[in-house]
C-alpha atoms as one frame of an Amber mdcrd trajectory, in Angstrom:
protein
  41.149-152.292 113.211  38.951-153.541 116.041  37.901-151.083 118.714  38.434
-151.287 122.432  35.185-151.986 124.214  32.824-149.050 123.965  35.416-146.705
 122.381  36.275-145.695 118.839  39.987-145.226 118.214  40.408-145.416 114.428
  38.503-142.234 113.682  40.156-141.617 110.303  39.065-145.046 109.077  35.510
-144.504 110.356  35.418-141.035 108.748  36.670-142.367 105.407  34.059-145.124
 105.573  31.302-142.634 106.381  32.310-140.389 103.482  30.846-142.937 101.059
  27.503-142.611 102.888  27.869-138.860 102.517  28.735-139.159  98.822  25.988
-141.561  97.753  23.293-139.360  99.281  23.322-137.419  96.035  21.857-140.487
  94.324  19.459-141.777  96.962  18.207-138.293  97.837  18.330-136.202  94.662
  17.597-139.045  92.224  15.540-141.704  94.008  13.687-139.472  96.471  13.461
-135.904  95.236  13.741-135.356  91.471  13.677-138.456  89.289  10.277-139.853
  90.283   8.640-136.567  89.291  10.912-136.324  86.228   9.625-139.731  85.085
   5.996-138.676  85.627   6.178-135.315  83.865   8.986-135.654  81.289   9.443
-139.354  80.497   5.757-140.388  80.666   3.586-137.268  81.033  -0.199-137.277
  81.189  -0.402-140.994  81.883  -2.218-142.905  84.591   0.543-145.540  84.572
   3.393-143.300  85.785   3.344-144.765  89.307   3.564-148.281  87.881   6.425
-147.275  85.569   8.429-145.767  88.421   7.684-148.788  90.574   8.875-151.206
  87.898  12.058-149.233  87.241  12.919-149.484  90.918  11.799-153.099  91.115
  13.870-154.349  88.158  17.058-152.627  89.331  16.575-153.913  92.867  15.834
-157.386  91.517  19.166-157.451  89.699  20.900-156.227  92.859  19.174-158.950
  94.844  20.494-161.638  92.487  23.996-160.226  92.249  24.442-159.032  95.856
  25.413-162.305  97.576  27.609-163.343  94.658  29.471-160.003  94.558  29.882
-160.100  98.342  31.202-163.654  98.376  33.544-162.844  95.500  34.862-159.777
  97.344  35.491-161.872 100.449  37.295-164.569  98.460  39.534-162.064  96.640
  39.955-159.605  99.510  38.931-156.719  97.257  35.885-155.153  98.901  37.299
-151.651  98.640  38.076-152.058  94.932  34.536-153.263  94.265  33.108-150.441
  96.404  34.941-147.679  94.572  34.110-149.225  91.170  30.399-149.345  92.026
  30.532-145.668  93.064  32.230-144.577  89.838  29.717-146.477  87.700  26.762
-144.991  89.561  28.200-141.460  89.426  28.861-141.672  85.669  25.404-142.999
  84.838  23.783-140.402  87.096  25.367-137.651  84.989  23.950-139.441  81.914
  20.417-139.101  83.337  20.645-135.390  82.565  20.701-136.216  78.856  17.640
-138.458  78.730  15.324-137.700  75.779  11.897-136.278  76.587   8.748-138.079
  75.541   7.402-134.943  73.846  10.376-134.851  71.470  11.205-138.493  70.764
   8.034-140.342  71.722   7.258-142.342  74.895   8.846-145.612  73.691  12.300
-144.090  73.143  12.088-142.027  76.316  11.070-144.991  78.484  13.684-147.290
  76.937  16.527-144.815  77.476  15.390-144.166  81.045  15.431-147.895  81.785
  18.857-148.417  80.163  20.496-145.680  82.227  18.587-145.646  85.521  18.414
-149.410  86.114  22.214-150.033  86.016  22.798-146.818  87.993  20.515-147.961
  90.796  22.023-151.447  90.558  25.544-150.045  91.098  24.279-147.849  93.956
  22.715-150.785  95.781  25.688-153.103  95.302  27.892-150.350  96.709  25.569
-149.980  99.672  26.021-153.702 100.451  29.805-153.500 100.167  29.967-150.397
 102.344  27.942-152.069 105.082  30.239-155.123 104.989  33.104-153.040 106.397
  31.148-152.376 109.603  32.168-155.507 111.586  35.814-154.917 110.571  36.089
-151.288 111.694  34.131-151.675 114.955  33.625-154.096 117.780  30.217-155.553
 118.632  30.121-153.123 121.577  30.437-150.105 119.220  28.490-151.486 116.264
  25.485-149.207 116.744  27.655-146.150 117.335  29.835-146.627 114.252  26.834
-147.485 112.087  25.063-144.305 113.205  28.157-142.213 112.401  27.996-143.332
 108.782  24.244-142.851 108.618  24.490-139.422 110.246  27.227-138.341 107.823
  24.893-139.388 105.019  22.103-137.182 106.342  24.526-134.284 106.852  25.447
-134.665 103.195  21.756-134.768 102.294  21.102-131.553 104.200  24.019-129.828
 102.423  22.662-131.018  99.095  19.175-129.724  99.877  20.517-126.311 100.826
  22.408-126.245  97.529  19.220-127.272  95.674  17.300-124.337  97.106  19.445
-121.947  95.063  18.353-123.165  91.577  14.803-124.133  92.551  13.964-121.045
  94.622  16.281-118.307  93.381  16.781-119.266  89.734  13.195-120.371  89.143
  13.946-123.970  88.069  10.497-125.125  89.187   9.527-127.338  86.239  10.863
-130.910  85.887  12.202-130.322  82.363  14.520-127.684  83.892  16.104-130.149
  86.337  18.685-131.708  84.009  21.638-129.748  85.451  20.563-130.906  88.923
  20.653-134.544  87.837  24.174-134.073  86.452  25.260-132.354  89.655  24.170
-135.422  91.655  26.643-137.597  89.756  29.490-135.091  90.058  28.932-134.791
  93.830  29.070-138.589  94.220  32.381-138.866  92.343  34.106-136.056  94.252
  32.922-136.686  97.802  33.866-140.383  97.742  37.556-139.459  97.263  38.376
-139.745 101.038  36.969-143.301 100.955  39.255-144.136  98.037  42.267-142.551
  99.725  41.944-143.517 103.399  39.672-146.563 103.821  42.023-149.578 104.114
  41.425-152.892 102.367  41.243-154.824 105.624  40.252-158.310 104.465  43.076
-160.200 102.735  41.060-162.923 101.054  41.872-166.614 100.908  44.986-167.575
  98.973  43.690-171.121  98.500  40.557-169.925  96.707  41.844-166.772  94.997
  42.722-168.792  91.886  39.083-169.821  91.469  37.110-166.872  92.936  33.915
-167.412  90.952  33.677-171.094  91.902  34.475-170.227  95.500  31.857-167.472
  95.553  29.125-169.905  94.517  30.450-172.400  97.033  30.316-169.870  99.860
  26.757-168.928  98.986  25.750-172.598  98.932  27.315-173.116 102.355  25.593
-169.998 103.728  22.130-171.101 102.639  22.891-174.573 104.024  23.722-173.020
 107.392  20.597-170.908 107.797  19.520-173.193 110.618  22.752-172.392 112.433
  22.139-168.662 112.009  18.375-168.918 112.461  18.003-165.655 114.379  19.829
-163.761 111.661  17.553-165.477 109.146  14.503-164.323 111.138  15.847-160.781
 111.204  16.274-160.981 107.421  12.664-162.165 107.091  11.427-159.312 109.265
  13.535-156.868 107.265  12.084-158.267 104.043   8.573-157.325 105.194   9.153
-153.939 106.791  11.789-153.152 104.147   8.922-152.992 101.635   7.606-150.044
 103.638  11.055-148.414 103.722  11.422-148.744  99.949   7.955-147.336  99.316
   8.639-144.273 101.452  11.978-143.615  99.738  10.571-143.997  96.206   7.090
-142.471  96.640   7.200-139.899  99.470   7.847-136.923  97.169   5.266-138.133
  94.612   2.696-138.361  97.405   3.556-134.855  98.615   3.253-133.462  95.068
   0.192-135.369  93.858  -1.837-135.675  97.082  -0.942-132.386  98.746  -0.097
-130.116  95.792   3.524-129.347  96.710   5.501-127.345  94.170   9.241-127.803
  93.594  10.321-125.350  96.284   7.956-126.934  98.777   9.279-130.374  97.857
  12.859-129.307  98.565  11.850-127.845 101.942   9.761-130.909 102.764  12.664
-133.202 101.923  14.964-130.979 104.014  12.640-131.371 107.022  12.616-135.141
 106.552  16.409-135.144 106.232  17.095-133.029 109.320  15.003-135.256 111.546
  16.417-138.380 109.914  19.915-137.187 110.762  18.931-136.409 114.349  17.315
-139.825 114.609  20.330-141.650 113.138  22.637-139.859 115.575  20.313-140.674
 118.477  20.322-144.379 117.592  24.093-144.399 117.987  23.742-143.154 121.558
  20.823-145.451 122.331  21.107-148.759 120.513  24.252-150.226 122.119  22.739
-149.485 125.562  19.122-150.558 125.317  19.633-153.363 122.784  19.202-153.780
 119.046  15.843-155.588 119.141  14.237-153.094 121.522  15.418-150.230 119.302
  14.007-151.827 116.151  10.672-152.631 117.792  10.348-149.062 119.033  11.001
-147.615 115.596   8.563-149.972 113.880   5.786-149.044 116.291   6.515-145.367
 115.760   6.661-145.682 111.989   3.376-147.602 111.881   1.691-144.679 113.639
   3.282-142.245 111.190   2.111-144.218 108.144  -1.390-144.423 109.587  -1.301
-140.668 110.102  -0.287-140.144 106.489  -3.172-142.320 105.270  -5.623-140.474
 107.520  -4.395-137.052 106.399  -4.617-138.068 102.740  -8.183-139.345 103.265
  -9.369-136.196 105.062  -7.895-133.938 102.380  -9.551-135.998  99.635 -12.911
-135.527 101.373 -12.493-131.751 101.544 -14.511-129.888  98.899 -12.057-126.977
  98.743  -8.620-128.559  99.130  -7.009-125.118  99.330  -8.706-124.658 102.709
  -7.206-127.883 104.088  -4.467-127.058 106.610  -0.894-127.942 105.582   0.523
-128.600 109.044  -0.536-132.286 109.248   1.643-133.302 106.270   4.601-131.413
 107.770   4.102-133.290 111.051   3.981-136.552 109.101   7.177-135.500 107.282
   8.938-135.107 110.620   7.750-138.590 111.565   8.951-140.032 108.266  12.386
-138.533 108.884  12.634-139.941 112.378  11.571-143.376 111.132  13.924-143.436
 108.124  16.934-142.229 110.076  16.534-144.787 112.825  15.403-147.947 111.088
  18.242-148.077 108.575  21.191-147.715 110.938  19.528-149.871 113.614  18.980
-152.730 111.172  22.521-152.511 109.785  24.009-152.672 113.282  21.769-155.585
 114.302  22.932-157.559 111.255  26.543-156.746 112.103  26.208-158.129 115.634
  25.094-161.515 114.279  27.636-161.675 111.408  30.956-163.621 111.598  33.779
-161.191 110.828  35.423-163.337 108.123  32.190-163.438 106.068  31.063-159.838
 106.293  30.726-159.033 102.575  28.845-162.284 102.000  26.370-161.790 104.859
  25.867-158.110 104.114  25.385-159.102 100.482  22.482-161.217 101.739  21.263
-158.280 103.851  21.306-156.154 100.740  19.551-158.879  98.771  16.733-158.972
 101.320  16.325-155.198 101.073  16.326-155.330  97.282  13.752-158.150  97.200
  11.595-155.990  99.469  11.692-153.329  96.782  11.116-155.840  93.995   7.901
-156.972  95.680   6.746-153.839  97.435   7.205-151.114  94.819   5.104-152.667
  92.019   2.368-153.595  94.521   2.237-150.079  95.931   2.454-148.441  92.489
  -0.257-150.672  91.007  -2.644-150.171  93.952  -2.020-146.427  93.870  -2.745
-146.267  90.126  -5.859-148.436  90.327  -7.417-147.650  93.725  -5.857-144.382
  94.859  -3.646-143.090  97.631  -5.485-144.196 100.765  -5.747-147.954  99.960
  -2.061-148.037  99.009  -1.109-146.312 102.275  -3.216-148.780 104.242  -1.209
-151.604 102.663   1.977-149.772 103.654   0.800-149.516 107.256  -1.046-152.765
 107.820   0.984-155.329 105.932   4.487-153.993 105.471   5.149-152.379 108.852
   2.944-154.404 111.215   3.925-157.652 109.508   7.622-156.872 109.913   7.087
-156.055 113.577   5.398-159.405 114.244   8.261-161.362 112.677  10.828-159.301
 114.568   9.394-160.452 117.908  10.706-163.978 117.087  14.370-162.848 116.902
  16.701-163.680 119.809  19.636-161.259 119.454  21.791-162.857 122.134  21.501
-166.316 120.597  22.292-164.866 117.177  25.413-163.145 118.511  26.622-166.372
 120.141  26.171-168.211 116.842  28.371-165.628 115.064  31.047-165.828 117.767
  31.026-169.603 117.595  31.510-169.469 113.795  34.485-167.127 114.291  36.163
-169.501 116.737  35.720-172.426 114.363
């Protein structure tokens, strides 16, 4: 399945792989980004000053479980040669539970304790399945592309995801704008639709993505023991893959910023800038369009200028965007009549958020792929996923707590100063060429 240098020949395989990115956008966009955060605030826990903390903890716990399970599931998939089976199973679980979100009890009817408990019991495993699937999907990247086309193939999947997101947002404008489903308690059919979309659109992945890895016949009889053994070996070899480890550390820090933007961007737009449901859909559409353009542009750029240069450029850009968001929020808060405050700054910031989100994800995934030995892809991408999940485990509660206690501007300053700038500083220590040579050496051995 490897590509000739600089060229993609197995387009059907790449398309089938990218369809899972297209499918799972219904969860990451409609649930995590657009609807469910507001649904939690206004249906699950209305009129409470702790809604940001609740949403942060829901994300944190599910990501924490994914962080613990990610390397183990990846190593087990490598040992058994069943990455595709695990991938499809994770998608079906997430899609089913997403439909179940539509039936969550409201706090007004059943009390906050029952509502919060049911939300945790359905959302947490749904987000867990989504994140494990994201790891497994990424682990196919080194198998369906060469190192020369890693950025291009990664951007194809990411771009397909944003195309799916744009289609979803256009579809969402019909009920929210034309049918008047403006209030969160009216969004239940939209939550169910997200799960149905996921299940249907991932069918090409199930049908046409091949199970490339064959596993190890010597360890297949004891896959659980072997999975733990592989993880132990990997952590013991971090010195050998020290540049990949440094990239993971950098990703841990700036990944906190990525997670915060994904989980809180719509809440910030609604609570700080007064966006109604229709405005939120349009705002998310703007973010998505520019994210898709950015993801596509990375595919044309990254393999030419280098992975590290691309990541550094995006982190600098995103730091400026986050600082602009903090400044805009501060100026609006100081305005006596907030209705007179111009709306164009937040739209400009939204464009910047889209560009940053679209580029940083695919660029990081490709950089990890370049420094990953091909026979251990699920395991290493399981670690990549674990790092991203730990970033959410740490970053989301911090941001939610600071936002609840101190307000929007201090929380956004933390996002800018610590998460993004800190990740940039660690990234400067990564030597991509040395990391690639370490992966190639491991493959030869």
